[in-house]
N, CA, C and O atoms as a CHARMM CRD file, in Angstrom:
* protein
*
  240
    1    1 MET  N    -14.51000  99.81400  -3.07100 PROA 1      0.00000
    2    1 MET  CA   -13.80200  98.52100  -3.56600 PROA 1      0.00000
    3    1 MET  C    -15.07100  97.56000  -3.79900 PROA 1      0.00000
    4    1 MET  O    -16.14700  97.64800  -3.20700 PROA 1      0.00000
    5    2 ALA  N    -14.76700  96.75600  -4.64900 PROA 2      0.00000
    6    2 ALA  CA   -15.71500  95.68100  -4.99900 PROA 2      0.00000
    7    2 ALA  C    -14.87300  94.37000  -4.55900 PROA 2      0.00000
    8    2 ALA  O    -13.67400  94.39400  -4.27800 PROA 2      0.00000
    9    3 THR  N    -15.68000  93.25100  -4.54700 PROA 3      0.00000
   10    3 THR  CA   -15.10800  91.99500  -4.21900 PROA 3      0.00000
   11    3 THR  C    -15.40200  91.01300  -5.28900 PROA 3      0.00000
   12    3 THR  O    -16.55000  90.68500  -5.58900 PROA 3      0.00000
   13    4 ASP  N    -14.26200  90.52100  -5.89500 PROA 4      0.00000
   14    4 ASP  CA   -14.45100  89.49900  -6.90300 PROA 4      0.00000
   15    4 ASP  C    -15.13500  88.39500  -6.36100 PROA 4      0.00000
   16    4 ASP  O    -14.81800  87.88000  -5.28800 PROA 4      0.00000
   17    5 PRO  N    -16.17400  87.97300  -7.15800 PROA 5      0.00000
   18    5 PRO  CA   -17.16200  86.92600  -6.58100 PROA 5      0.00000
   19    5 PRO  C    -16.43300  85.53000  -6.43500 PROA 5      0.00000
   20    5 PRO  O    -16.70900  84.71700  -5.55300 PROA 5      0.00000
   21    6 VAL  N    -15.36500  85.33300  -7.51100 PROA 6      0.00000
   22    6 VAL  CA   -14.73400  84.14300  -7.55100 PROA 6      0.00000
   23    6 VAL  C    -13.64200  83.80200  -6.47400 PROA 6      0.00000
   24    6 VAL  O    -13.68800  82.72900  -5.87200 PROA 6      0.00000
   25    7 CYS  N    -12.67100  84.72000  -6.24300 PROA 7      0.00000
   26    7 CYS  CA   -11.59300  84.57000  -5.36400 PROA 7      0.00000
   27    7 CYS  C    -11.80900  85.31100  -4.14300 PROA 7      0.00000
   28    7 CYS  O    -11.07100  85.09900  -3.18100 PROA 7      0.00000
   29    8 LYS  N    -12.84300  86.24800  -4.07600 PROA 8      0.00000
   30    8 LYS  CA   -13.21600  87.18400  -2.97600 PROA 8      0.00000
   31    8 LYS  C    -12.03800  88.11700  -2.70800 PROA 8      0.00000
   32    8 LYS  O    -11.88800  88.54600  -1.56300 PROA 8      0.00000
   33    9 MET  N    -11.26900  88.43200  -3.58900 PROA 9      0.00000
   34    9 MET  CA   -10.26100  89.58700  -3.47500 PROA 9      0.00000
   35    9 MET  C    -10.91800  90.84000  -3.72400 PROA 9      0.00000
   36    9 MET  O    -11.89300  90.89000  -4.47400 PROA 9      0.00000
   37   10 LYS  N    -10.42800  91.91400  -3.11500 PROA 10     0.00000
   38   10 LYS  CA   -10.95100  93.23200  -3.13600 PROA 10     0.00000
   39   10 LYS  C    -10.35500  93.89600  -4.50100 PROA 10     0.00000
   40   10 LYS  O     -9.16100  93.81600  -4.79100 PROA 10     0.00000
   41   11 VAL  N    -11.32700  94.56200  -5.30700 PROA 11     0.00000
   42   11 VAL  CA   -11.08500  94.75600  -6.67100 PROA 11     0.00000
   43   11 VAL  C    -11.54100  96.27700  -6.71800 PROA 11     0.00000
   44   11 VAL  O    -12.67700  96.60100  -6.37000 PROA 11     0.00000
   45   12 ASP  N    -10.46700  97.32000  -7.22800 PROA 12     0.00000
   46   12 ASP  CA   -10.86300  98.44100  -7.63500 PROA 12     0.00000
   47   12 ASP  C    -11.51000  98.56200  -8.94500 PROA 12     0.00000
   48   12 ASP  O    -10.89600  98.32800  -9.98600 PROA 12     0.00000
   49   13 PRO  N    -12.82200  98.94800  -8.91100 PROA 13     0.00000
   50   13 PRO  CA   -13.50400  99.03500 -10.25800 PROA 13     0.00000
   51   13 PRO  C    -12.86800  99.51800 -11.28900 PROA 13     0.00000
   52   13 PRO  O    -12.84100  98.95100 -12.38100 PROA 13     0.00000
   53   14 ALA  N    -12.23200 100.74000 -10.99900 PROA 14     0.00000
   54   14 ALA  CA   -11.74000 101.43100 -12.12100 PROA 14     0.00000
   55   14 ALA  C    -10.48800 100.57400 -12.64100 PROA 14     0.00000
   56   14 ALA  O    -10.05800 100.76900 -13.77800 PROA 14     0.00000
   57   15 LYS  N     -9.92400  99.64500 -11.80700 PROA 15     0.00000
   58   15 LYS  CA    -8.68600  98.70800 -12.50800 PROA 15     0.00000
   59   15 LYS  C     -9.02500  97.31400 -12.71600 PROA 15     0.00000
   60   15 LYS  O     -8.19300  96.46900 -13.04700 PROA 15     0.00000
   61   16 ALA  N    -10.39700  97.05500 -12.49600 PROA 16     0.00000
   62   16 ALA  CA   -10.71400  95.55000 -12.60300 PROA 16     0.00000
   63   16 ALA  C    -10.32100  95.07400 -14.18600 PROA 16     0.00000
   64   16 ALA  O    -10.41700  95.76100 -15.20300 PROA 16     0.00000
   65   17 ALA  N     -9.88400  93.78100 -14.06900 PROA 17     0.00000
   66   17 ALA  CA    -9.45900  93.09800 -15.24000 PROA 17     0.00000
   67   17 ALA  C    -10.81300  92.90100 -16.18000 PROA 17     0.00000
   68   17 ALA  O    -10.71600  92.78300 -17.40100 PROA 17     0.00000
   69   18 ALA  N    -12.00000  92.87800 -15.53000 PROA 18     0.00000
   70   18 ALA  CA   -13.10400  92.64900 -16.30600 PROA 18     0.00000
   71   18 ALA  C    -14.28400  92.90900 -15.40400 PROA 18     0.00000
   72   18 ALA  O    -14.15700  92.78200 -14.18600 PROA 18     0.00000
   73   19 LYS  N    -15.54900  93.30700 -16.01100 PROA 19     0.00000
   74   19 LYS  CA   -16.82300  93.33500 -15.33900 PROA 19     0.00000
   75   19 LYS  C    -17.93000  92.59400 -16.08700 PROA 19     0.00000
   76   19 LYS  O    -17.82700  92.36800 -17.29300 PROA 19     0.00000
   77   20 VAL  N    -18.90300  92.24600 -15.42500 PROA 20     0.00000
   78   20 VAL  CA   -19.83900  91.68000 -16.01800 PROA 20     0.00000
   79   20 VAL  C    -21.14600  92.04800 -15.26600 PROA 20     0.00000
   80   20 VAL  O    -21.16600  92.11900 -14.03700 PROA 20     0.00000
   81   21 GLU  N    -22.27100  92.28700 -16.06200 PROA 21     0.00000
   82   21 GLU  CA   -23.60700  92.47700 -15.48700 PROA 21     0.00000
   83   21 GLU  C    -24.40000  91.20600 -15.51300 PROA 21     0.00000
   84   21 GLU  O    -24.62500  90.55100 -16.53100 PROA 21     0.00000
   85   22 TYR  N    -24.80900  90.91400 -14.29000 PROA 22     0.00000
   86   22 TYR  CA   -25.56400  89.47500 -14.06700 PROA 22     0.00000
   87   22 TYR  C    -26.75500  89.77900 -13.13500 PROA 22     0.00000
   88   22 TYR  O    -26.58800  90.38000 -12.07400 PROA 22     0.00000
   89   23 ALA  N    -27.90900  89.36800 -13.53900 PROA 23     0.00000
   90   23 ALA  CA   -29.01000  89.53300 -12.79200 PROA 23     0.00000
   91   23 ALA  C    -29.19200  90.85300 -12.10600 PROA 23     0.00000
   92   23 ALA  O    -29.52200  90.95500 -10.92500 PROA 23     0.00000
   93   24 GLY  N    -28.96300  91.83400 -12.89400 PROA 24     0.00000
   94   24 GLY  CA   -29.17200  93.31400 -12.48300 PROA 24     0.00000
   95   24 GLY  C    -28.02900  93.76000 -11.51600 PROA 24     0.00000
   96   24 GLY  O    -28.19600  94.77400 -10.83800 PROA 24     0.00000
   97   25 GLN  N    -26.93100  93.07500 -11.43400 PROA 25     0.00000
   98   25 GLN  CA   -25.72800  93.40700 -10.47400 PROA 25     0.00000
   99   25 GLN  C    -24.42400  93.51900 -11.30800 PROA 25     0.00000
  100   25 GLN  O    -24.26700  92.75700 -12.26200 PROA 25     0.00000
  101   26 THR  N    -23.53200  94.39500 -11.00200 PROA 26     0.00000
  102   26 THR  CA   -22.21200  94.38400 -11.72700 PROA 26     0.00000
  103   26 THR  C    -21.40000  93.70000 -10.81600 PROA 26     0.00000
  104   26 THR  O    -21.46600  93.88000  -9.60000 PROA 26     0.00000
  105   27 TYR  N    -20.45500  92.73600 -11.49900 PROA 27     0.00000
  106   27 TYR  CA   -19.51100  92.12100 -10.72200 PROA 27     0.00000
  107   27 TYR  C    -18.07000  92.37500 -11.40600 PROA 27     0.00000
  108   27 TYR  O    -17.94400  92.27200 -12.62600 PROA 27     0.00000
  109   28 TYR  N    -17.08500  92.68100 -10.63500 PROA 28     0.00000
  110   28 TYR  CA   -15.80800  93.13900 -10.94400 PROA 28     0.00000
  111   28 TYR  C    -14.87000  91.99400 -10.66300 PROA 28     0.00000
  112   28 TYR  O    -14.94200  91.30300  -9.64600 PROA 28     0.00000
  113   29 PHE  N    -13.96500  91.83100 -11.64900 PROA 29     0.00000
  114   29 PHE  CA   -12.80300  90.60500 -11.38200 PROA 29     0.00000
  115   29 PHE  C    -11.41500  91.11500 -11.44600 PROA 29     0.00000
  116   29 PHE  O    -11.01500  92.05600 -12.13200 PROA 29     0.00000
  117   30 CYS  N    -10.72200  90.35400 -10.62300 PROA 30     0.00000
  118   30 CYS  CA    -9.26300  90.78300 -10.43100 PROA 30     0.00000
  119   30 CYS  C     -8.47900  90.29900 -11.67700 PROA 30     0.00000
  120   30 CYS  O     -7.52300  90.95700 -12.08800 PROA 30     0.00000
  121   31 SER  N     -8.88000  89.14200 -12.28500 PROA 31     0.00000
  122   31 SER  CA    -8.19900  88.66200 -13.56400 PROA 31     0.00000
  123   31 SER  C     -9.15500  88.11400 -14.70600 PROA 31     0.00000
  124   31 SER  O    -10.36200  87.95700 -14.52500 PROA 31     0.00000
  125   32 ASP  N     -8.56400  87.86300 -15.78900 PROA 32     0.00000
  126   32 ASP  CA    -9.51800  87.20200 -16.68300 PROA 32     0.00000
  127   32 ASP  C     -9.95900  85.77500 -16.32200 PROA 32     0.00000
  128   32 ASP  O    -11.02700  85.31000 -16.71700 PROA 32     0.00000
  129   33 ALA  N     -9.11400  85.12400 -15.57600 PROA 33     0.00000
  130   33 ALA  CA    -9.29600  83.67800 -15.01900 PROA 33     0.00000
  131   33 ALA  C    -10.60100  83.87900 -14.13300 PROA 33     0.00000
  132   33 ALA  O    -11.61200  83.25600 -14.45600 PROA 33     0.00000
  133   34 CYS  N    -10.61600  84.48900 -13.33700 PROA 34     0.00000
  134   34 CYS  CA   -11.81500  84.61800 -12.59000 PROA 34     0.00000
  135   34 CYS  C    -13.05500  85.10600 -13.24500 PROA 34     0.00000
  136   34 CYS  O    -14.16500  84.79000 -12.81600 PROA 34     0.00000
  137   35 HSD  N    -12.87600  85.90000 -14.31800 PROA 35     0.00000
  138   35 HSD  CA   -13.91700  86.31500 -15.10800 PROA 35     0.00000
  139   35 HSD  C    -14.49800  85.03000 -15.86000 PROA 35     0.00000
  140   35 HSD  O    -15.69500  84.76700 -15.75300 PROA 35     0.00000
  141   36 LYS  N    -13.58300  84.17900 -16.67100 PROA 36     0.00000
  142   36 LYS  CA   -13.82600  83.07300 -17.19100 PROA 36     0.00000
  143   36 LYS  C    -14.77900  82.03500 -16.39300 PROA 36     0.00000
  144   36 LYS  O    -15.74700  81.40500 -16.81900 PROA 36     0.00000
  145   37 ALA  N    -14.14300  82.05700 -14.97200 PROA 37     0.00000
  146   37 ALA  CA   -14.76900  80.95600 -14.12600 PROA 37     0.00000
  147   37 ALA  C    -16.16100  81.45300 -13.83300 PROA 37     0.00000
  148   37 ALA  O    -17.06800  80.62200 -13.78900 PROA 37     0.00000
  149   38 PHE  N    -16.43600  82.82100 -13.61400 PROA 38     0.00000
  150   38 PHE  CA   -17.70900  83.30800 -13.31500 PROA 38     0.00000
  151   38 PHE  C    -18.80100  83.15500 -14.48800 PROA 38     0.00000
  152   38 PHE  O    -19.99400  82.90700 -14.31500 PROA 38     0.00000
  153   39 SER  N    -18.08800  83.37000 -15.82600 PROA 39     0.00000
  154   39 SER  CA   -18.92700  83.27700 -16.81100 PROA 39     0.00000
  155   39 SER  C    -19.37800  81.88700 -17.24500 PROA 39     0.00000
  156   39 SER  O    -20.40700  81.65500 -17.88000 PROA 39     0.00000
  157   40 ALA  N    -18.51200  81.01800 -16.84100 PROA 40     0.00000
  158   40 ALA  CA   -18.84800  79.37500 -16.96700 PROA 40     0.00000
  159   40 ALA  C    -20.19800  79.09300 -16.07700 PROA 40     0.00000
  160   40 ALA  O    -21.20200  78.53200 -16.51500 PROA 40     0.00000
  161   41 GLU  N    -20.05000  79.52700 -14.91500 PROA 41     0.00000
  162   41 GLU  CA   -21.28900  79.19600 -14.01400 PROA 41     0.00000
  163   41 GLU  C    -21.48500  80.37300 -13.12300 PROA 41     0.00000
  164   41 GLU  O    -20.97400  80.36600 -12.00300 PROA 41     0.00000
  165   42 PRO  N    -22.16100  81.34000 -13.52600 PROA 42     0.00000
  166   42 PRO  CA   -22.50800  82.53600 -12.72100 PROA 42     0.00000
  167   42 PRO  C    -23.36200  82.29000 -11.46500 PROA 42     0.00000
  168   42 PRO  O    -23.19200  82.88200 -10.40000 PROA 42     0.00000
  169   43 ARG  N    -24.27100  81.38100 -11.69600 PROA 43     0.00000
  170   43 ARG  CA   -25.06600  81.01300 -10.60200 PROA 43     0.00000
  171   43 ARG  C    -24.22700  80.34900  -9.25100 PROA 43     0.00000
  172   43 ARG  O    -24.67200  80.31000  -8.10400 PROA 43     0.00000
  173   44 GLN  N    -23.06500  79.90600  -9.65000 PROA 44     0.00000
  174   44 GLN  CA   -22.41700  79.32500  -8.42200 PROA 44     0.00000
  175   44 GLN  C    -21.77100  80.53700  -7.68700 PROA 44     0.00000
  176   44 GLN  O    -21.73100  80.46300  -6.45900 PROA 44     0.00000
  177   45 TYR  N    -21.24600  81.67100  -8.30700 PROA 45     0.00000
  178   45 TYR  CA   -20.72200  82.87200  -7.78600 PROA 45     0.00000
  179   45 TYR  C    -21.54600  83.96200  -7.34000 PROA 45     0.00000
  180   45 TYR  O    -21.26500  84.72500  -6.41500 PROA 45     0.00000
  181   46 ALA  N    -22.66200  83.99200  -8.10700 PROA 46     0.00000
  182   46 ALA  CA   -23.46900  85.21700  -7.73300 PROA 46     0.00000
  183   46 ALA  C    -24.06100  85.24900  -6.45200 PROA 46     0.00000
  184   46 ALA  O    -24.55400  86.32400  -6.11100 PROA 46     0.00000
  185   47 GLY  N    -24.11800  84.22500  -5.61400 PROA 47     0.00000
  186   47 GLY  CA   -24.56800  84.26300  -4.28400 PROA 47     0.00000
  187   47 GLY  C    -26.13800  84.36900  -4.04700 PROA 47     0.00000
  188   47 GLY  O    -26.63500  85.38600  -3.56200 PROA 47     0.00000
  189   48 GLY  N    -26.75100  83.46400  -4.35000 PROA 48     0.00000
  190   48 GLY  CA   -28.33000  83.20700  -4.10700 PROA 48     0.00000
  191   48 GLY  C    -29.18500  83.79600  -5.14000 PROA 48     0.00000
  192   48 GLY  O    -30.39400  83.83700  -4.91400 PROA 48     0.00000
  193   49 VAL  N    -28.70100  84.28200  -6.29800 PROA 49     0.00000
  194   49 VAL  CA   -29.48100  84.74900  -7.41600 PROA 49     0.00000
  195   49 VAL  C    -30.39500  83.63400  -7.80100 PROA 49     0.00000
  196   49 VAL  O    -29.88900  82.55200  -8.09900 PROA 49     0.00000
  197   50 PRO  N    -31.77300  83.79800  -7.82600 PROA 50     0.00000
  198   50 PRO  CA   -32.63200  82.74100  -8.00300 PROA 50     0.00000
  199   50 PRO  C    -32.42500  82.35100  -9.69400 PROA 50     0.00000
  200   50 PRO  O    -32.24300  83.11600 -10.64100 PROA 50     0.00000
  201   51 ASP  N    -32.52300  80.94900  -9.66400 PROA 51     0.00000
  202   51 ASP  CA   -32.41900  80.36600 -11.18300 PROA 51     0.00000
  203   51 ASP  C    -33.94000  80.52400 -11.73700 PROA 51     0.00000
  204   51 ASP  O    -34.87700  80.06600 -11.08200 PROA 51     0.00000
  205   52 SER  N    -34.09800  81.05000 -12.70900 PROA 52     0.00000
  206   52 SER  CA   -35.53100  81.34300 -13.12900 PROA 52     0.00000
  207   52 SER  C    -36.24100  79.90600 -13.48000 PROA 52     0.00000
  208   52 SER  O    -37.45100  79.71600 -13.35700 PROA 52     0.00000
  209   53 GLY  N    -35.35600  78.98100 -13.91000 PROA 53     0.00000
  210   53 GLY  CA   -35.96900  77.72700 -14.19800 PROA 53     0.00000
  211   53 GLY  C    -35.95900  76.63800 -13.12600 PROA 53     0.00000
  212   53 GLY  O    -36.06200  75.45400 -13.45000 PROA 53     0.00000
  213   54 SER  N    -35.84700  76.98800 -11.97200 PROA 54     0.00000
  214   54 SER  CA   -35.73000  76.01500 -10.82000 PROA 54     0.00000
  215   54 SER  C    -36.95300  75.78300 -10.16900 PROA 54     0.00000
  216   54 SER  O    -36.95800  74.89100  -9.32100 PROA 54     0.00000
  217   55 HSD  N    -38.07100  76.45000 -10.40600 PROA 55     0.00000
  218   55 HSD  CA   -39.41700  76.29200  -9.84000 PROA 55     0.00000
  219   55 HSD  C    -40.21600  75.69100 -10.69000 PROA 55     0.00000
  220   55 HSD  O    -40.60500  76.36000 -11.64700 PROA 55     0.00000
  221   56 HSD  N    -40.67000  74.26200 -10.55700 PROA 56     0.00000
  222   56 HSD  CA   -41.41800  73.52400 -11.34800 PROA 56     0.00000
  223   56 HSD  C    -42.76900  73.45100 -10.71900 PROA 56     0.00000
  224   56 HSD  O    -42.80900  72.81400  -9.66600 PROA 56     0.00000
  225   57 HSD  N    -43.90800  73.98600 -11.16100 PROA 57     0.00000
  226   57 HSD  CA   -45.22500  73.51100 -10.63400 PROA 57     0.00000
  227   57 HSD  C    -46.09400  72.91700 -11.59500 PROA 57     0.00000
  228   57 HSD  O    -46.27200  73.33800 -12.73800 PROA 57     0.00000
  229   58 ASP  N    -46.63500  71.90100 -11.06800 PROA 58     0.00000
  230   58 ASP  CA   -47.58100  71.04900 -11.88900 PROA 58     0.00000
  231   58 ASP  C    -49.10900  71.63100 -11.65700 PROA 58     0.00000
  232   58 ASP  O    -49.70800  71.50600 -10.58800 PROA 58     0.00000
  233   59 HSD  N    -49.59200  72.22300 -12.71200 PROA 59     0.00000
  234   59 HSD  CA   -50.95300  72.82900 -12.57600 PROA 59     0.00000
  235   59 HSD  C    -51.71100  71.94700 -13.59800 PROA 59     0.00000
  236   59 HSD  O    -51.64000  72.11400 -14.81600 PROA 59     0.00000
  237   60 LYS  N    -52.50100  70.91600 -12.93300 PROA 60     0.00000
  238   60 LYS  CA   -53.25900  70.03400 -13.63100 PROA 60     0.00000
  239   60 LYS  C    -54.62400  70.08100 -13.27000 PROA 60     0.00000
  240   60 LYS  O    -55.43400  69.33600 -13.82100 PROA 60     0.00000
């Protein structure tokens, strides 16, 4: 069983309403609403996936 990253509900991957590949991981969703919420802000739900643009270094 997988866990929907939005609502934390247990989801059977074979019966998931949707699935998304993000940052090398597959996420499964219990409903289209959870899938849409994740798609709008994946970093909020992906649990610590680094944001590639969050590290700014000044090299002068």
